[in-house]
PAVO-653095 format. One record per residue: residue in three letters; chain; x, y, z of N, C-alpha, C in turn. Coordinates in nm, 4 decimals. Layout:
<sites>
> ALA|A|X|Y|Z|X|Y|Z|X|Y|Z
...
</sites>
This chain:
<sites>
> MET|A|0.0816|-0.1185|0.0000|0.0000|0.0000|0.0000|0.0871|0.1265|0.0000
> ILE|A|0.1846|0.1311|0.0889|0.2726|0.2479|0.0934|0.3513|0.2594|-0.0369
> HIS|A|0.3859|0.1450|-0.0962|0.4605|0.1458|-0.2214|0.3817|0.2161|-0.3307
> ARG|A|0.2525|0.1843|-0.3420|0.1700|0.2460|-0.4463|0.1578|0.3968|-0.4272
> SER|A|0.1387|0.4401|-0.3033|0.1215|0.5838|-0.2796|0.2516|0.6606|-0.3041
> VAL|A|0.3648|0.6034|-0.2649|0.4931|0.6700|-0.2888|0.5225|0.6765|-0.4383
> GLU|A|0.5003|0.5653|-0.5074|0.5274|0.5636|-0.6509|0.4349|0.6610|-0.7255
> ALA|A|0.3083|0.6687|-0.6856|0.2155|0.7629|-0.7500|0.2616|0.9063|-0.7295
> ARG|A|0.3070|0.9374|-0.6105|0.3549|1.0738|-0.5804|0.4794|1.1068|-0.6633
> LEU|A|0.5704|1.0105|-0.6765|0.6921|1.0331|-0.7552|0.6618|1.0469|-0.9037
> ARG|A|0.5618|0.9747|-0.9522|0.5267|0.9836|-1.0942|0.4613|1.1159|-1.1312
> GLU|A|0.4150|1.1903|-1.0314|0.3616|1.3239|-1.0600|0.4721|1.4140|-1.1138
> GLU|A|0.5943|1.3923|-1.0661|0.7073|1.4727|-1.1121|0.7696|1.4168|-1.2389
> ASP|A|0.7749|1.2822|-1.2500|0.8329|1.2192|-1.3677|0.7531|1.0928|-1.3988
> PRO|A|0.6736|1.0926|-1.5056|0.5874|0.9780|-1.5369|0.6637|0.8485|-1.5670
> THR|A|0.7907|0.8580|-1.6003|0.8663|0.7371|-1.6327|0.9352|0.6764|-1.5109
> PHE|A|0.9158|0.7359|-1.3957|0.9836|0.6895|-1.2751|0.9286|0.5548|-1.2294
> ARG|A|1.0182|0.4636|-1.1889|0.9805|0.3319|-1.1373|1.0511|0.3108|-1.0033
> LEU|A|0.9816|0.2492|-0.9093|1.0383|0.2203|-0.7777|0.9802|0.0886|-0.7290
> GLY|A|1.0667|-0.0110|-0.7096|1.0215|-0.1413|-0.6626|1.0032|-0.1441|-0.5112
> PRO|A|0.9209|-0.2355|-0.4612|0.8965|-0.2444|-0.3180|1.0226|-0.2734|-0.2368
> ALA|A|1.1109|-0.3583|-0.2875|1.2346|-0.3902|-0.2148|1.3253|-0.2675|-0.2050
> ARG|A|1.3327|-0.1902|-0.3111|1.4143|-0.0679|-0.3107|1.3563|0.0355|-0.2148
> LEU|A|1.2264|0.0534|-0.2154|1.1622|0.1477|-0.1243|1.1862|0.1064|0.0208
> ARG|A|1.1708|-0.0229|0.0510|1.1952|-0.0726|0.1862|1.3382|-0.0453|0.2290
> SER|A|1.4337|-0.0663|0.1403|1.5744|-0.0405|0.1702|1.5988|0.1069|0.2005
> ILE|A|1.5384|0.1943|0.1235|1.5530|0.3390|0.1458|1.4925|0.3787|0.2799
> LEU|A|1.3740|0.3299|0.3097|1.3070|0.3642|0.4350|1.3819|0.3097|0.5570
> LEU|A|1.4440|0.1931|0.5442|1.5200|0.1365|0.6559|1.6419|0.2217|0.6900
> ARG|A|1.6989|0.2884|0.5898|1.8161|0.3721|0.6134|1.7821|0.5127|0.6584
> SER|A|1.6568|0.5504|0.6476|1.6154|0.6860|0.6823|1.6031|0.7028|0.8338
> PRO|A|1.6665|0.8062|0.8906|1.6551|0.8283|1.0349|1.5183|0.8832|1.0760
> ARG|A|1.4392|0.9280|0.9802|1.3084|0.9869|1.0108|1.1942|0.8867|1.0028
> VAL|A|1.2268|0.7609|0.9733|1.1242|0.6581|0.9609|1.1587|0.5431|1.0544
> SER|A|1.0605|0.4995|1.1338|1.0812|0.3803|1.2165|1.0061|0.2649|1.1511
> VAL|A|1.0561|0.1453|1.1721|0.9936|0.0281|1.1108|0.9616|-0.0743|1.2188
> ARG|A|0.8451|-0.1356|1.2050|0.8070|-0.2471|1.2908|0.7814|-0.3648|1.1977
> ILE|A|0.8420|-0.4792|1.2288|0.8326|-0.5945|1.1407|0.7599|-0.7068|1.2143
> GLN|A|0.6610|-0.7650|1.1501|0.5948|-0.8828|1.2036|0.6529|-1.0038|1.1325
> TYR|A|0.6728|-1.1108|1.2072|0.7409|-1.2277|1.1532|0.6510|-1.3501|1.1522
> ALA|A|0.6893|-1.4473|1.0711|0.6248|-1.5778|1.0666|0.7336|-1.6830|1.0849
> GLN|A|0.7015|-1.7926|1.1516|0.7982|-1.9006|1.1718|0.8033|-1.9869|1.0456
> ARG|A|0.9230|-2.0177|1.0015|0.9438|-2.1066|0.8868|1.0561|-2.2037|0.9205
> ALA|A|1.0470|-2.3207|0.8652|1.1541|-2.4183|0.8829|1.2752|-2.3706|0.8033
> GLY|A|1.3920|-2.3663|0.8682|1.5129|-2.3195|0.8010|1.5774|-2.4308|0.7217
> ARG|A|1.5588|-2.4297|0.5920|1.6149|-2.5337|0.5079|1.7588|-2.5051|0.4682
> ARG|A|1.7905|-2.3797|0.4522|1.9265|-2.3433|0.4118|1.9747|-2.2300|0.5016
> PRO|A|2.1047|-2.2174|0.5199|2.1563|-2.1107|0.6064|2.1353|-1.9731|0.5426
> LEU|A|2.1172|-1.8732|0.6268|2.1003|-1.7364|0.5783|2.2318|-1.6846|0.5217
> GLN|A|2.2267|-1.6268|0.4038|2.3438|-1.5649|0.3427|2.3444|-1.4152|0.3669
> SER|A|2.2236|-1.3566|0.3702|2.2094|-1.2131|0.3938|2.0746|-1.1882|0.4602
> CYS|A|2.0555|-1.0687|0.5069|1.9325|-1.0306|0.5756|1.8147|-1.0319|0.4771
> PRO|A|1.7033|-1.0977|0.5113|1.5885|-1.0981|0.4204|1.5153|-0.9639|0.4159
> VAL|A|1.5449|-0.8737|0.5077|1.4792|-0.7430|0.5102|1.5548|-0.6419|0.4247
> CYS|A|1.6861|-0.6269|0.4509|1.7616|-0.5207|0.3836|1.8767|-0.5723|0.2971
> GLY|A|1.9101|-0.7001|0.3056|2.0164|-0.7553|0.2231|2.1562|-0.7408|0.2815
> GLU|A|2.1687|-0.6855|0.4007|2.2992|-0.6650|0.4647|2.3498|-0.7961|0.5252
> GLU|A|2.4704|-0.7918|0.5773|2.5348|-0.9096|0.6354|2.4613|-0.9566|0.7616
> ILE|A|2.4554|-1.0877|0.7780|2.3959|-1.1507|0.8965|2.5091|-1.2063|0.9816
> ARG|A|2.5057|-1.1789|1.1114|2.6082|-1.2306|1.2024|2.5437|-1.3212|1.3061
> PRO|A|2.6134|-1.4263|1.3456|2.5548|-1.5180|1.4440|2.5523|-1.4573|1.5840
> LEU|A|2.4472|-1.4902|1.6587|2.4377|-1.4547|1.8004|2.4913|-1.5750|1.8769
> ARG|A|2.5994|-1.5558|1.9466|2.6640|-1.6672|2.0160|2.6528|-1.6510|2.1662
> ASN|A|2.6571|-1.7651|2.2345|2.6561|-1.7669|2.3797|2.7527|-1.8745|2.4260
> GLN|A|2.8118|-1.8532|2.5409|2.9065|-1.9503|2.5935|2.8361|-2.0375|2.6971
> THR|A|2.8558|-2.1694|2.6869|2.7957|-2.2619|2.7812|2.8802|-2.2690|2.9077
> LEU|A|2.8284|-2.3362|3.0094|2.9026|-2.3511|3.1346|3.0308|-2.4315|3.1159
> GLU|A|3.0340|-2.5181|3.0164|3.1543|-2.5975|2.9883|3.2571|-2.5205|2.9073
> GLY|A|3.2240|-2.4012|2.8608|3.3179|-2.3194|2.7837|3.2986|-2.3264|2.6335
> ASP|A|3.2076|-2.4109|2.5870|3.1793|-2.4192|2.4436|3.0943|-2.2999|2.4007
> THR|A|3.0938|-2.2733|2.2707|3.0088|-2.1665|2.2185|2.8981|-2.2299|2.1351
> VAL|A|2.7777|-2.1743|2.1492|2.6637|-2.2212|2.0707|2.6017|-2.1012|1.9997
> ILE|A|2.5429|-2.1281|1.8851|2.4747|-2.0229|1.8102|2.3280|-2.0227|1.8526
> LEU|A|2.2822|-1.9074|1.9010|2.1430|-1.8919|1.9437|2.0541|-1.8428|1.8305
> GLY|A|2.1135|-1.7780|1.7319|2.0378|-1.7224|1.6201|2.1274|-1.6340|1.5367
> TRP|A|2.0651|-1.5451|1.4582|2.1398|-1.4535|1.3723|2.0810|-1.3142|1.3838
> ARG|A|2.1657|-1.2107|1.3655|2.1237|-1.0711|1.3740|2.1810|-0.9945|1.2548
> CYS|A|2.1001|-0.9042|1.2013|2.1435|-0.8175|1.0914|2.2323|-0.7069|1.1465
> THR|A|2.3299|-0.6649|1.0675|2.4205|-0.5584|1.1097|2.3641|-0.4189|1.0819
> ARG|A|2.2565|-0.4067|1.0011|2.2016|-0.2758|0.9674|2.0617|-0.2516|1.0242
> CYS|A|1.9710|-0.3451|1.0059|1.8316|-0.3228|1.0453|1.7971|-0.4036|1.1707
> PRO|A|1.6752|-0.3913|1.2213|1.6405|-0.4601|1.3464|1.6126|-0.6095|1.3322
> PHE|A|1.6320|-0.6688|1.2156|1.6008|-0.8105|1.1969|1.6926|-0.8995|1.2792
> TRP|A|1.6320|-0.9983|1.3428|1.7064|-1.1055|1.4089|1.6180|-1.2292|1.4046
> THR|A|1.6783|-1.3440|1.4122|1.6019|-1.4677|1.4117|1.6689|-1.5694|1.5018
> PRO|A|1.5899|-1.6456|1.5774|1.6489|-1.7546|1.6547|1.6837|-1.8698|1.5604
> VAL|A|1.7303|-1.9788|1.6157|1.7676|-2.0934|1.5332|1.6471|-2.1415|1.4526
> ARG|A|1.5301|-2.1419|1.5149|1.4076|-2.1713|1.4410|1.3758|-2.0462|1.3593
> ARG|A|1.3826|-2.0549|1.2304|1.3823|-1.9400|1.1393|1.2560|-1.8564|1.1460
> ARG|A|1.2738|-1.7243|1.1547|1.1654|-1.6274|1.1409|1.1879|-1.5527|1.0105
> VAL|A|1.0821|-1.5295|0.9389|1.0922|-1.4522|0.8151|0.9977|-1.3332|0.8235
> PRO|A|1.0332|-1.2200|0.7648|0.9457|-1.1029|0.7680|0.8157|-1.1319|0.6927
> ALA|A|0.7032|-1.0973|0.7534|0.5738|-1.1191|0.6898|0.5034|-0.9870|0.6595
> ARG|A|0.5218|-0.8872|0.7464|0.4551|-0.7594|0.7274|0.5413|-0.6477|0.7846
> TYR|A|0.5454|-0.5359|0.7135|0.6222|-0.4197|0.7570|0.5278|-0.3061|0.7906
> ALA|A|0.5574|-0.2328|0.8977|0.4805|-0.1135|0.9324|0.5808|0.0013|0.9466
> PHE|A|0.5693|0.1010|0.8600|0.6591|0.2161|0.8632|0.5862|0.3325|0.9282
> ARG|A|0.6587|0.4092|1.0080|0.6001|0.5245|1.0756|0.6956|0.6422|1.0660
> TRP|A|0.6417|0.7558|1.0290|0.7197|0.8801|1.0199|0.7422|0.9310|1.1602
> VAL|A|0.8698|0.9476|1.2003|0.9008|0.9977|1.3338|0.9426|1.1436|1.3297
> GLY|A|0.9455|1.2004|1.2124|0.9720|1.3445|1.1992|1.1170|1.3838|1.2124
> ARG|A|1.1349|1.5083|1.2522|1.2693|1.5662|1.2558|1.3443|1.5315|1.3773
</sites>
């Protein structure tokens, strides 16, 4: 919905302008004036994450040390956006953007 309204507004200035939903989401995630709330759905993790499913940035493991001194991976966290997932995979299902102003 937000994608359609933003693209319509941009086309008022240039009718040939195109903006995809993934590109708009990436721009809004980097904007300090916009906050994002993401709702997730649980999915079985068939393959390891290569990059963040929200913004495409690097994913780093969340590690914890056990009482025996070993390290275990608890999940993964994005280095740019608020995305994180436990070992049982969460995937973004819905985004809510809010203008926080100046």
